[in-house]
Backbone as CSV, one residue per row, in Angstrom:
resi,resn,N_x,N_y,N_z,CA_x,CA_y,CA_z,C_x,C_y,C_z
1,UNK,0.903,-0.994,0.023,-0.040,-0.025,0.208,0.647,1.378,-0.084
2,UNK,0.386,2.157,-0.740,0.986,3.739,-0.610,1.230,4.098,1.042
3,UNK,2.064,4.812,1.369,2.415,5.431,2.559,1.265,6.065,3.344
4,UNK,0.438,6.979,2.510,-0.631,7.719,2.971,-1.818,6.645,3.111
5,UNK,-2.115,5.933,2.537,-3.176,4.824,2.603,-2.703,3.877,3.824
6,UNK,-1.689,3.437,4.180,-1.291,3.054,5.216,-1.759,3.817,6.353
7,UNK,-1.137,5.110,6.468,-1.407,6.023,7.757,-2.813,6.207,7.823
8,UNK,-3.681,6.016,6.911,-5.360,6.299,6.921,-5.771,4.948,7.830
9,UNK,-4.977,3.838,7.724,-5.528,2.522,8.560,-6.156,1.549,7.425
10,UNK,-5.788,1.867,6.201,-6.336,0.634,4.976,-5.130,-0.435,5.203
11,UNK,-5.669,-1.510,4.771,-5.028,-2.884,4.881,-5.597,-3.932,3.685
12,UNK,-4.356,-4.609,3.162,-4.897,-5.656,1.859,-5.155,-6.748,2.981
13,UNK,-6.238,-6.946,2.799,-6.712,-8.511,3.674,-6.422,-9.519,2.978
14,UNK,-6.074,-9.449,1.855,-5.564,-10.646,1.040,-4.108,-11.150,1.490
15,UNK,-3.230,-10.015,1.927,-2.032,-10.494,2.714,-2.273,-10.416,4.238
16,UNK,-3.068,-10.428,4.663,-3.510,-10.433,6.199,-3.824,-11.967,6.791
17,UNK,-3.372,-12.012,8.108,-3.610,-13.216,8.599,-4.202,-12.891,9.987
18,UNK,-5.616,-13.236,10.366,-6.042,-13.107,11.199,-5.773,-13.464,12.535
19,UNK,-5.688,-12.887,13.745,-5.480,-13.276,15.133,-6.479,-13.981,15.869
20,UNK,-7.603,-13.666,15.556,-8.592,-14.266,16.496,-9.973,-14.267,15.503
21,UNK,-11.006,-14.962,15.949,-12.196,-14.964,15.094,-12.866,-13.419,14.682
22,UNK,-13.160,-13.427,13.211,-13.621,-12.365,12.726,-15.472,-12.722,12.537
23,UNK,-15.926,-11.455,12.785,-17.327,-11.353,12.056,-17.331,-10.364,10.910
24,UNK,-17.743,-10.805,9.758,-17.302,-10.150,8.431,-18.882,-9.617,7.998
25,UNK,-19.219,-8.443,7.958,-20.689,-7.927,7.712,-20.329,-7.318,5.744
26,UNK,-21.329,-7.992,5.236,-21.406,-7.865,3.621,-22.292,-6.530,3.460
27,UNK,-22.240,-5.763,2.582,-23.008,-4.773,1.965,-23.707,-5.314,0.500
28,UNK,-23.453,-6.590,-0.158,-23.536,-7.143,-1.382,-25.024,-7.119,-1.302
29,UNK,-25.853,-6.586,-2.310,-26.904,-7.054,-2.687,-27.102,-8.498,-2.789
30,UNK,-27.943,-9.285,-2.379,-28.115,-10.678,-2.595,-28.430,-10.821,-4.195
31,UNK,-27.601,-11.818,-4.778,-27.864,-12.242,-6.201,-28.211,-13.385,-6.426
32,UNK,-29.466,-13.495,-6.900,-30.168,-15.080,-7.039,-29.597,-15.919,-8.132
33,UNK,-28.490,-15.176,-9.079,-27.785,-16.015,-10.092,-26.303,-16.131,-9.555
34,UNK,-25.910,-16.117,-8.188,-24.809,-16.348,-7.805,-24.596,-17.897,-7.844
35,UNK,-23.534,-18.599,-8.237,-23.377,-19.875,-8.157,-22.912,-20.758,-6.965
36,UNK,-23.115,-21.897,-6.737,-22.755,-22.356,-5.492,-21.030,-21.971,-5.030
37,UNK,-20.533,-21.627,-3.786,-19.412,-21.429,-3.328,-18.483,-22.540,-3.673
38,UNK,-17.446,-22.304,-4.259,-16.492,-23.561,-4.340,-15.387,-23.123,-3.123
39,UNK,-14.986,-24.307,-2.369,-14.200,-24.477,-1.412,-12.749,-24.209,-1.584
40,UNK,-11.876,-23.100,-1.521,-10.550,-22.854,-1.853,-9.846,-23.859,-1.444
41,UNK,-8.764,-24.540,-2.480,-7.993,-25.770,-1.820,-6.295,-24.896,-2.168
42,UNK,-5.473,-25.487,-1.709,-4.141,-25.292,-2.190,-3.196,-26.287,-2.815
43,UNK,-2.755,-26.210,-3.702,-2.167,-27.150,-4.802,-1.009,-26.672,-5.399
44,UNK,-0.146,-27.570,-5.858,1.278,-27.235,-6.637,1.217,-27.295,-7.750
45,UNK,1.961,-26.069,-8.293,2.253,-26.137,-9.635,3.770,-25.874,-10.377
46,UNK,3.819,-25.568,-11.670,5.057,-25.059,-11.847,5.128,-24.386,-12.763
47,UNK,6.129,-23.518,-12.955,5.839,-22.259,-14.450,5.914,-23.221,-15.580
48,UNK,5.264,-22.872,-16.656,5.272,-23.330,-17.965,5.681,-22.640,-18.896
49,UNK,5.577,-20.879,-18.359,6.290,-19.966,-19.283,5.949,-18.601,-18.906
50,UNK,6.500,-17.607,-19.326,6.598,-16.123,-19.039,6.579,-15.540,-20.204
51,UNK,5.896,-14.908,-20.879,5.638,-14.202,-22.016,5.446,-12.443,-21.649
52,UNK,6.253,-11.458,-22.247,6.154,-10.191,-22.303,5.029,-9.955,-23.244
53,UNK,3.975,-9.033,-22.635,2.628,-8.791,-23.543,2.828,-7.314,-24.402
54,UNK,3.663,-6.662,-23.329,3.760,-5.151,-23.672,3.613,-4.355,-22.550
55,UNK,4.530,-3.014,-22.828,4.559,-2.219,-21.364,5.041,-3.143,-20.514
56,UNK,4.384,-2.742,-19.262,4.562,-3.251,-17.690,3.870,-4.713,-17.752
57,UNK,3.147,-5.513,-18.560,2.334,-6.441,-18.644,2.849,-7.614,-19.251
58,UNK,2.829,-8.853,-18.381,3.125,-9.968,-18.822,2.076,-11.054,-18.644
59,UNK,2.268,-12.216,-19.422,1.496,-13.316,-19.160,2.048,-14.509,-18.273
60,UNK,1.760,-15.251,-17.460,2.166,-16.308,-16.616,1.647,-17.729,-16.845
61,UNK,2.098,-18.578,-17.207,1.464,-19.896,-17.407,2.017,-20.802,-16.435
62,UNK,1.013,-21.317,-15.966,1.306,-22.350,-14.569,0.634,-23.591,-15.135
63,UNK,1.352,-24.809,-14.674,0.522,-26.096,-15.072,0.734,-26.625,-13.823
64,UNK,-0.622,-26.920,-13.333,-1.161,-27.474,-12.088,-0.963,-28.860,-12.013
65,UNK,-0.803,-29.216,-10.749,-0.860,-30.766,-10.488,-1.717,-31.656,-10.402
66,UNK,-2.980,-30.829,-10.484,-4.278,-31.315,-10.498,-5.495,-30.126,-10.982
67,UNK,-6.730,-30.620,-11.498,-7.300,-29.767,-11.855,-7.977,-28.873,-10.788
68,UNK,-8.263,-27.646,-11.035,-8.844,-26.445,-10.270,-10.078,-26.314,-10.687
69,UNK,-10.913,-26.396,-9.845,-12.620,-26.010,-10.170,-12.645,-24.380,-9.720
70,UNK,-13.102,-23.734,-10.710,-13.169,-22.215,-10.998,-14.126,-22.023,-11.761
71,UNK,-14.894,-20.791,-11.388,-15.728,-19.983,-12.739,-14.868,-19.122,-13.301
72,UNK,-15.281,-19.054,-14.559,-14.736,-17.918,-15.397,-15.233,-16.705,-14.806
73,UNK,-13.627,-16.063,-14.494,-13.483,-14.451,-14.159,-13.186,-14.544,-12.497
74,UNK,-12.996,-15.847,-11.852,-12.440,-15.655,-10.341,-11.091,-15.398,-10.646
75,UNK,-10.406,-15.486,-9.294,-9.082,-15.222,-8.876,-8.497,-16.347,-8.125
76,UNK,-7.232,-16.707,-7.809,-6.248,-17.353,-7.017,-5.440,-16.408,-6.356
77,UNK,-4.791,-17.132,-5.346,-3.776,-16.663,-4.547,-2.500,-17.311,-5.097
78,UNK,-1.305,-16.811,-5.420,-0.059,-17.549,-5.487,0.896,-17.077,-4.584
79,UNK,1.700,-18.235,-4.354,2.619,-17.991,-3.296,3.818,-17.386,-4.007
80,UNK,4.280,-16.294,-3.257,5.488,-15.606,-3.865,6.614,-16.720,-3.585
81,UNK,7.545,-17.065,-4.955,8.296,-17.805,-4.812,9.712,-17.498,-3.532
82,UNK,10.088,-18.662,-3.223,11.204,-18.024,-2.168,10.580,-18.205,-0.521
83,UNK,9.440,-18.006,-0.607,8.776,-17.812,0.851,7.963,-18.781,1.125
84,UNK,7.526,-18.724,2.625,6.648,-19.531,3.261,4.964,-19.374,3.132
85,UNK,4.985,-18.201,3.553,3.578,-17.775,3.820,3.239,-16.396,3.240
86,UNK,3.816,-15.780,1.937,3.469,-14.601,1.205,2.833,-14.940,0.025
87,UNK,1.580,-14.181,-0.081,0.698,-14.585,-1.367,0.143,-13.451,-2.169
88,UNK,0.016,-13.442,-3.035,-0.403,-12.175,-4.232,-1.599,-12.694,-4.677
89,UNK,-2.713,-12.379,-4.793,-3.979,-12.461,-5.230,-3.823,-11.984,-7.007
90,UNK,-3.983,-12.844,-7.976,-4.242,-12.465,-9.554,-5.343,-13.363,-9.999
91,UNK,-5.959,-12.646,-10.975,-7.085,-13.368,-11.667,-6.800,-14.437,-12.972
92,UNK,-7.340,-15.511,-13.025,-7.038,-16.543,-14.102,-7.609,-15.876,-15.430
93,UNK,-6.800,-15.892,-16.228,-7.337,-15.199,-17.742,-7.586,-16.350,-18.372
94,UNK,-7.243,-17.655,-18.386,-7.942,-18.631,-19.064,-8.766,-19.176,-18.690
95,UNK,-9.659,-20.067,-19.535,-11.017,-20.642,-18.790,-10.687,-21.983,-18.443
96,UNK,-11.665,-22.123,-17.563,-11.361,-23.626,-17.204,-11.051,-24.823,-17.975
97,UNK,-11.719,-24.737,-19.104,-11.473,-25.796,-20.110,-9.928,-26.058,-20.368
98,UNK,-9.032,-24.965,-20.186,-7.629,-24.828,-20.850,-6.875,-25.772,-19.777
99,UNK,-7.302,-26.325,-18.689,-6.475,-27.153,-17.453,-6.038,-28.272,-18.080
100,UNK,-4.550,-28.751,-17.748,-3.938,-28.214,-16.533,-3.406,-27.050,-16.349
101,UNK,-3.072,-26.164,-17.557,-2.621,-25.324,-17.797,-3.630,-23.746,-16.966
102,UNK,-3.023,-22.967,-16.273,-3.948,-21.818,-15.973,-3.116,-20.707,-16.327
103,UNK,-3.495,-19.463,-17.026,-2.677,-18.398,-17.192,-3.202,-17.374,-16.556
104,UNK,-2.152,-16.258,-16.513,-2.591,-14.830,-15.629,-2.019,-13.607,-16.397
105,UNK,-2.293,-12.664,-16.491,-1.873,-11.263,-16.849,-1.330,-10.661,-15.510
106,UNK,-0.375,-10.142,-15.492,0.121,-9.506,-14.443,0.772,-8.119,-14.737
107,UNK,0.845,-7.067,-13.996,1.465,-5.833,-14.169,2.897,-5.913,-13.267
108,UNK,4.163,-5.678,-14.346,5.361,-5.876,-13.666,5.714,-4.696,-12.520
109,UNK,5.669,-4.837,-11.470,5.835,-3.765,-10.350,7.348,-3.616,-9.936
110,UNK,8.096,-2.596,-10.396,9.365,-2.781,-9.667,9.593,-2.658,-8.250
111,UNK,10.565,-3.880,-7.537,10.298,-3.933,-6.216,9.393,-4.609,-5.713
112,UNK,8.222,-5.293,-6.386,7.345,-5.873,-6.109,7.616,-7.499,-5.671
113,UNK,7.497,-8.088,-4.768,8.000,-9.206,-4.193,7.487,-10.256,-5.358
114,UNK,6.173,-10.124,-6.061,6.086,-11.198,-6.874,6.150,-10.866,-8.124
115,UNK,5.676,-9.516,-8.498,5.553,-9.130,-9.701,6.877,-8.567,-10.290
116,UNK,7.482,-8.247,-9.377,8.798,-7.592,-9.622,9.725,-8.666,-9.985
117,UNK,9.639,-9.962,-9.851,10.422,-10.804,-10.414,9.713,-11.924,-11.581
118,UNK,8.728,-11.348,-12.123,8.051,-12.100,-13.151,8.653,-12.450,-14.413
119,UNK,9.519,-11.371,-14.801,10.278,-11.456,-16.003,11.429,-12.476,-15.553
120,UNK,11.660,-13.137,-14.458,12.921,-13.595,-14.431,12.551,-15.240,-13.745
121,UNK,11.207,-15.453,-13.952,10.667,-16.612,-13.371,11.089,-17.685,-14.688
122,UNK,11.810,-18.638,-14.410,11.946,-19.941,-15.236,11.175,-21.235,-15.080
123,UNK,10.999,-21.733,-16.515,10.240,-22.727,-16.556,10.641,-23.774,-15.683
124,UNK,9.781,-24.543,-14.765,10.193,-25.481,-13.949,10.109,-25.105,-12.296
125,UNK,10.190,-23.640,-12.133,9.761,-22.954,-10.935,8.776,-23.481,-10.026
126,UNK,8.754,-24.202,-9.059,7.511,-24.347,-8.276,6.675,-23.188,-7.842
127,UNK,5.619,-23.359,-7.882,4.654,-22.483,-7.132,3.282,-22.921,-6.621
128,UNK,3.007,-22.506,-5.574,1.845,-22.831,-4.986,0.492,-21.834,-5.303
129,UNK,-0.504,-22.480,-5.397,-1.623,-22.036,-6.040,-2.638,-22.128,-4.889
130,UNK,-3.666,-21.299,-4.490,-4.716,-21.273,-3.546,-5.843,-20.709,-4.002
131,UNK,-6.894,-21.592,-4.012,-8.419,-20.781,-4.465,-9.270,-21.901,-4.864
132,UNK,-10.438,-21.489,-5.745,-10.646,-20.053,-6.051,-11.358,-19.105,-5.118
133,UNK,-11.270,-17.608,-5.668,-12.168,-16.940,-4.820,-12.763,-15.798,-5.837
134,UNK,-13.710,-14.927,-5.292,-14.201,-14.211,-5.920,-15.435,-14.338,-6.648
135,UNK,-16.505,-13.175,-6.815,-17.658,-13.216,-7.157,-17.749,-12.383,-8.551
136,UNK,-16.742,-11.889,-9.174,-16.814,-11.327,-10.520,-16.969,-12.402,-11.491
137,UNK,-17.595,-13.400,-11.654,-17.616,-14.375,-12.445,-18.925,-14.395,-13.277
138,UNK,-18.903,-14.611,-14.555,-19.988,-14.677,-15.437,-21.245,-15.299,-14.897
139,UNK,-22.527,-14.285,-14.951,-23.882,-15.178,-14.408,-24.540,-15.526,-16.005
140,UNK,-25.528,-16.517,-15.469,-26.432,-16.993,-16.517,-27.454,-15.494,-16.764
141,UNK,-27.889,-15.660,-17.998,-29.205,-14.792,-18.116,-28.853,-14.646,-19.751
142,UNK,-29.771,-13.522,-20.141,-30.472,-13.181,-21.278,-29.944,-11.877,-21.666
143,UNK,-29.701,-10.868,-20.694,-29.393,-9.616,-20.838,-27.955,-9.134,-21.416
144,UNK,-27.827,-8.170,-22.391,-26.477,-8.131,-23.112,-25.423,-7.665,-21.824
145,UNK,-24.125,-7.901,-21.767,-23.312,-7.832,-20.859,-22.130,-6.872,-21.433
146,UNK,-21.780,-5.876,-20.260,-20.847,-4.966,-20.503,-19.827,-5.277,-19.723
147,UNK,-18.484,-5.314,-20.325,-17.039,-5.612,-19.409,-16.242,-4.138,-19.864
148,UNK,-15.578,-4.111,-18.644,-14.937,-2.895,-18.471,-13.366,-3.116,-17.560
149,UNK,-12.549,-2.711,-18.428,-11.278,-3.294,-17.537,-9.978,-2.524,-18.068
150,UNK,-8.980,-2.455,-16.879,-7.868,-1.471,-17.523,-6.683,-2.428,-16.766
151,UNK,-5.835,-2.186,-17.597,-4.312,-3.066,-17.637,-4.380,-4.329,-17.706
152,UNK,-3.861,-4.773,-16.052,-3.849,-6.309,-15.991,-5.330,-6.972,-15.619
153,UNK,-6.309,-6.100,-15.455,-7.345,-6.181,-15.349,-8.409,-7.025,-16.297
154,UNK,-7.672,-7.083,-17.731,-7.730,-7.947,-18.752,-8.178,-9.239,-18.390
155,UNK,-7.363,-9.706,-17.336,-7.175,-11.170,-16.999,-8.649,-11.919,-16.910
156,UNK,-9.601,-11.334,-15.885,-10.599,-12.220,-15.646,-11.728,-12.203,-17.079
157,UNK,-11.617,-10.908,-17.567,-12.553,-10.564,-18.680,-12.194,-11.593,-20.012
158,UNK,-11.044,-11.777,-20.094,-10.430,-12.930,-21.294,-11.170,-14.407,-20.670
159,UNK,-10.840,-14.727,-19.281,-11.704,-15.839,-19.063,-12.903,-15.740,-19.394
160,UNK,-13.568,-14.900,-19.145,-15.117,-14.793,-19.214,-15.193,-14.945,-20.665
161,UNK,-14.899,-14.355,-21.486,-15.120,-13.979,-22.968,-14.623,-15.479,-23.686
162,UNK,-13.822,-16.029,-23.243,-13.364,-17.451,-23.537,-14.335,-18.318,-23.213
163,UNK,-14.769,-18.228,-21.852,-15.848,-19.594,-21.505,-17.258,-18.936,-22.265
164,UNK,-17.598,-17.954,-22.553,-18.763,-17.577,-23.298,-18.725,-17.928,-24.880
165,UNK,-17.610,-18.023,-25.443,-17.352,-18.456,-26.652,-17.683,-19.952,-26.610
166,UNK,-17.064,-20.567,-25.917,-16.965,-22.237,-25.942,-18.507,-22.663,-25.564
167,UNK,-19.274,-22.121,-24.802,-20.416,-22.101,-24.508,-21.321,-21.971,-25.465
168,UNK,-21.108,-21.442,-26.423,-22.223,-20.879,-27.406,-23.048,-19.516,-26.738
169,UNK,-22.432,-18.887,-25.818,-23.473,-17.920,-25.626,-23.709,-16.983,-26.477
170,UNK,-25.225,-16.665,-26.662,-25.534,-15.733,-27.781,-25.822,-14.355,-27.381
171,UNK,-25.281,-13.852,-26.234,-25.618,-12.642,-25.604,-24.542,-11.633,-26.488
172,UNK,-25.087,-10.224,-26.225,-24.016,-9.065,-26.571,-23.428,-8.828,-25.720
173,UNK,-21.721,-8.551,-26.095,-20.749,-8.342,-25.169,-19.861,-7.172,-25.699
174,UNK,-19.808,-5.934,-24.686,-19.364,-5.029,-25.208,-18.284,-4.978,-24.047
175,UNK,-16.804,-4.659,-24.538,-15.609,-4.730,-23.558,-14.979,-3.447,-24.005
176,UNK,-15.179,-2.894,-23.032,-14.297,-1.232,-23.029,-13.027,-1.715,-22.311
177,UNK,-11.915,-1.496,-22.840,-10.434,-1.493,-21.874,-9.824,-0.333,-22.191
178,UNK,-9.094,-0.075,-21.167,-8.084,1.243,-20.797,-6.803,0.743,-20.808
179,UNK,-5.870,1.457,-21.523,-4.647,1.285,-21.318,-3.708,2.633,-21.270
180,UNK,-2.897,2.495,-20.678,-1.879,3.828,-20.431,-1.607,4.302,-22.145
181,UNK,-0.674,2.906,-22.759,-0.099,3.809,-23.796,-0.361,2.661,-24.724
182,UNK,-0.584,2.955,-26.041,-0.603,1.821,-27.200,-0.054,0.292,-26.873
183,UNK,0.990,0.269,-26.372,1.919,-0.984,-26.234,0.952,-1.868,-25.184
184,UNK,0.028,-1.181,-24.445,-0.445,-1.994,-23.481,-2.064,-2.312,-23.820
185,UNK,-2.197,-2.152,-25.247,-3.435,-2.640,-25.767,-3.148,-4.260,-26.250
186,UNK,-3.085,-5.132,-25.011,-2.471,-6.428,-25.315,-3.299,-7.344,-25.760
187,UNK,-3.077,-8.414,-26.223,-3.860,-9.416,-26.462,-5.128,-9.099,-27.903
188,UNK,-5.025,-7.948,-28.425,-6.096,-7.573,-29.581,-6.368,-8.851,-30.394
189,UNK,-5.433,-9.662,-30.843,-5.538,-10.736,-32.052,-5.996,-11.707,-31.270
190,UNK,-5.831,-11.843,-29.798,-6.559,-13.110,-29.107,-8.289,-12.646,-29.064
191,UNK,-8.464,-11.625,-28.619,-9.825,-11.020,-28.527,-10.365,-11.085,-29.931
192,UNK,-9.900,-10.477,-31.326,-10.208,-10.959,-32.342,-10.817,-12.346,-32.772
193,UNK,-9.438,-12.868,-32.009,-9.962,-14.541,-32.640,-11.204,-15.049,-31.844
194,UNK,-11.342,-14.726,-30.468,-12.403,-14.994,-29.649,-13.707,-14.444,-30.502
195,UNK,-13.762,-13.253,-30.916,-15.016,-12.555,-31.590,-15.547,-13.564,-32.833
196,UNK,-14.579,-14.077,-33.336,-15.020,-14.971,-34.680,-15.944,-16.120,-34.064
197,UNK,-15.617,-16.564,-32.635,-16.488,-17.437,-32.388,-17.757,-16.801,-31.171
198,UNK,-17.594,-15.591,-31.085,-18.453,-15.027,-30.145,-19.014,-13.941,-30.988
199,UNK,-20.196,-14.024,-31.933,-20.580,-13.017,-32.748,-20.909,-11.706,-31.954
200,UNK,-21.520,-11.791,-30.757,-21.823,-10.319,-30.157,-20.960,-9.363,-29.585
201,UNK,-19.471,-10.048,-29.521,-18.513,-9.514,-28.980,-18.308,-7.916,-29.773
202,UNK,-18.025,-6.946,-29.040,-17.396,-5.417,-29.565,-16.070,-5.191,-28.750
203,UNK,-15.099,-4.760,-28.839,-13.911,-4.520,-28.205,-13.831,-3.263,-28.717
204,UNK,-13.570,-2.244,-27.701,-13.400,-0.819,-27.935,-12.577,-0.404,-26.809
205,UNK,-11.215,-0.496,-27.266,-9.925,0.169,-26.403,-9.935,1.358,-26.462
206,UNK,-9.155,2.047,-25.330,-8.913,3.559,-25.034,-7.727,3.724,-24.692
207,UNK,-6.647,4.552,-25.091,-5.381,4.780,-24.654,-5.402,6.088,-24.036
208,UNK,-4.922,5.982,-22.649,-4.627,7.478,-22.373,-3.445,8.260,-22.673
209,UNK,-2.436,7.977,-23.556,-1.356,8.528,-23.874,-0.779,8.290,-25.034
210,UNK,-1.612,8.583,-26.006,-1.003,7.980,-27.181,0.293,8.266,-28.012
211,UNK,0.749,9.687,-27.538,1.715,10.027,-27.828,2.054,10.204,-29.486
212,UNK,2.963,9.962,-30.316,2.883,10.218,-31.673,2.955,8.638,-32.133
213,UNK,2.132,7.731,-31.618,2.439,6.291,-32.067,1.473,6.177,-33.287
214,UNK,0.265,7.048,-33.517,-0.386,6.846,-34.685,-1.674,5.995,-34.623
215,UNK,-2.100,5.964,-32.876,-3.147,5.206,-32.523,-4.177,6.037,-32.953
216,UNK,-5.348,5.150,-33.659,-6.535,5.653,-34.315,-7.992,5.446,-33.392
217,UNK,-7.674,4.795,-32.309,-8.801,4.645,-31.290,-9.111,5.720,-30.524
218,UNK,-10.047,5.431,-29.824,-10.099,6.156,-28.747,-9.244,6.387,-27.715
219,UNK,-9.248,8.014,-27.223,-7.866,8.390,-26.545,-8.633,8.748,-25.163
220,UNK,-7.993,8.959,-24.187,-8.437,8.963,-22.855,-8.763,7.990,-22.143
221,UNK,-8.991,8.474,-20.684,-9.464,7.006,-20.000,-10.653,6.365,-20.231
222,UNK,-11.065,5.345,-19.767,-11.675,4.085,-20.416,-13.067,4.985,-19.993
223,UNK,-13.145,5.474,-18.913,-14.811,6.072,-18.519,-15.093,6.989,-19.700
224,UNK,-14.204,7.777,-20.173,-14.390,8.963,-21.466,-15.082,8.113,-22.597
225,UNK,-14.247,6.860,-22.992,-15.043,6.246,-24.194,-16.106,5.765,-23.685
226,UNK,-16.272,5.149,-22.358,-17.780,4.664,-22.036,-18.623,5.954,-22.248
227,UNK,-18.773,7.171,-21.743,-19.295,8.139,-22.042,-19.620,8.458,-23.347
228,UNK,-18.867,8.185,-24.314,-18.860,8.435,-25.638,-19.715,7.595,-26.321
229,UNK,-19.719,5.991,-26.254,-20.173,5.250,-27.027,-21.515,4.479,-26.480
230,UNK,-21.552,4.828,-25.081,-22.706,4.179,-24.641,-23.716,5.294,-23.870
231,UNK,-25.030,5.140,-24.559,-25.889,5.974,-23.852,-26.889,5.517,-22.688
232,UNK,-27.442,4.162,-22.817,-28.025,3.767,-21.735,-27.629,2.381,-21.118
233,UNK,-27.109,2.320,-19.928,-26.576,1.152,-19.150,-27.662,0.254,-18.720
234,UNK,-28.838,0.578,-18.773,-29.915,-0.056,-18.113,-30.062,-1.936,-18.451
235,UNK,-29.652,-2.307,-19.736,-30.304,-3.735,-20.316,-28.814,-4.234,-19.992
236,UNK,-27.904,-3.887,-19.290,-26.851,-4.581,-18.774,-26.752,-5.277,-18.001
237,UNK,-25.964,-6.470,-17.774,-25.031,-6.935,-16.561,-23.689,-6.414,-16.877
238,UNK,-23.076,-5.793,-15.546,-21.640,-5.217,-15.889,-20.892,-5.995,-15.023
239,UNK,-19.540,-6.100,-15.799,-18.306,-6.882,-15.249,-17.231,-5.911,-15.322
240,UNK,-16.703,-5.405,-14.234,-15.354,-4.369,-13.691,-14.257,-5.325,-13.289
241,UNK,-13.202,-4.936,-13.864,-11.704,-5.188,-13.284,-10.739,-4.126,-13.390
242,UNK,-10.235,-3.697,-12.434,-9.062,-2.650,-12.629,-8.632,-2.304,-11.351
243,UNK,-7.879,-1.161,-11.490,-7.743,-0.627,-10.061,-9.190,0.128,-9.299
244,UNK,-8.862,0.174,-7.902,-10.105,0.960,-7.286,-10.690,2.259,-7.907
245,UNK,-9.914,3.021,-7.905,-10.448,4.454,-8.704,-10.939,4.222,-9.793
246,UNK,-10.701,3.298,-11.061,-11.223,3.249,-12.367,-12.724,2.094,-11.992
247,UNK,-12.496,1.598,-11.285,-13.903,0.747,-10.793,-14.860,1.523,-10.011
248,UNK,-14.307,2.594,-9.240,-15.303,3.141,-8.627,-15.640,4.498,-9.716
249,UNK,-15.152,5.086,-10.647,-15.195,5.751,-11.515,-16.688,5.221,-12.464
250,UNK,-15.984,4.082,-12.835,-16.800,3.482,-13.851,-17.977,3.031,-13.345
251,UNK,-18.215,2.714,-11.920,-19.396,2.267,-11.443,-20.379,3.653,-11.273
252,UNK,-19.857,4.647,-11.052,-20.576,5.892,-10.858,-21.234,6.492,-12.216
253,UNK,-20.458,6.213,-13.336,-20.849,6.645,-14.695,-21.969,5.597,-14.937
254,UNK,-21.903,4.217,-14.477,-22.844,3.599,-15.191,-24.330,3.707,-14.431
255,UNK,-23.635,3.996,-12.987,-25.257,3.947,-12.313,-26.192,5.443,-13.068
256,UNK,-25.238,6.410,-13.131,-25.637,7.563,-13.804,-26.292,7.387,-15.226
257,UNK,-25.845,6.395,-15.796,-26.393,6.036,-17.202,-27.593,4.660,-17.113
258,UNK,-27.808,4.594,-15.523,-29.056,3.731,-15.827,-28.877,2.055,-15.066
259,UNK,-27.591,1.769,-15.044,-27.566,0.266,-14.757,-28.764,0.088,-13.387
260,UNK,-28.890,-1.103,-13.545,-30.084,-1.470,-12.232,-29.288,-2.058,-11.205
261,UNK,-29.874,-1.822,-9.807,-29.061,-2.191,-8.839,-28.710,-3.902,-8.811
262,UNK,-27.663,-4.007,-8.225,-27.335,-5.205,-8.108,-26.504,-6.103,-9.288
263,UNK,-26.678,-5.350,-10.463,-25.847,-5.861,-11.883,-24.693,-5.390,-12.274
264,UNK,-23.842,-4.900,-11.189,-22.586,-4.690,-11.356,-21.625,-5.706,-10.533
265,UNK,-20.952,-6.364,-11.012,-20.112,-7.359,-10.585,-18.528,-7.207,-10.714
266,UNK,-17.659,-7.412,-9.399,-16.352,-6.961,-9.658,-15.839,-7.476,-8.310
267,UNK,-14.566,-7.650,-8.244,-13.586,-7.773,-7.231,-12.780,-6.674,-7.034
268,UNK,-12.492,-6.215,-5.972,-11.760,-5.003,-5.864,-10.373,-5.609,-5.789
269,UNK,-9.376,-4.888,-6.554,-7.874,-5.465,-6.143,-7.087,-4.071,-5.720
270,UNK,-6.191,-4.264,-5.111,-4.937,-3.326,-4.999,-3.877,-3.868,-5.159
271,UNK,-2.829,-2.783,-5.604,-1.198,-3.197,-5.813,-0.563,-3.336,-4.711
272,UNK,-0.222,-4.875,-4.815,0.468,-4.846,-3.416,2.183,-5.176,-3.824
273,UNK,3.143,-4.766,-3.211,4.456,-4.865,-3.398,5.246,-6.044,-2.512
């Protein structure tokens, strides 16, 4: 956490260990379409490969020792290599059907205990996996789907889109993606390939700092692109993934555009070093 947030009393619960019994209150609106909870389990894996996608974004491939039951859009915790009880949360970017391989998209943070070494992870490196977690998975239904992500938040959206394509989902999917620079509009070719199997998919990337790259798409923050292209959010189920300010801004904008209560789904992530 940044020093200012630490001083305000914020904490990363995904990196904390309770010292006594806790009572947790939830403000979530009960969703009748929630799937049964999956019990998190710990298992072993090893690094199958690491790929630089562009900018600070990397793809990590793990080969699991046994199948992991999860819903498209959920996340797991990965054990920091070389530690006994240090974990970081990452969304799975591949669909459940691709196992025993599980893929992740991570932003490399200089000095990060996990992400700071992602470019140096070698094939065969052992890694612990614990999960699944999260409620930002794809719900069944007939309403169109709106997806909003920024940076490495593309990970669970990819899993959702792949799963939807595999299952023959006939809904409309509109995917707004925000990147800092054109080099971080990653995996566009893979999204185009998904679109050939998912006819209702529309991909709308926006670049905040295009520079002199010749970028011809939307510019500015992803919320600016939403403001420009989406007039009425009331028909949609909405899935968000990105940093908390982006998720908060997108939620407020979509609520102002009429999205119905209980129709925005996301898991809030904070950058951890």
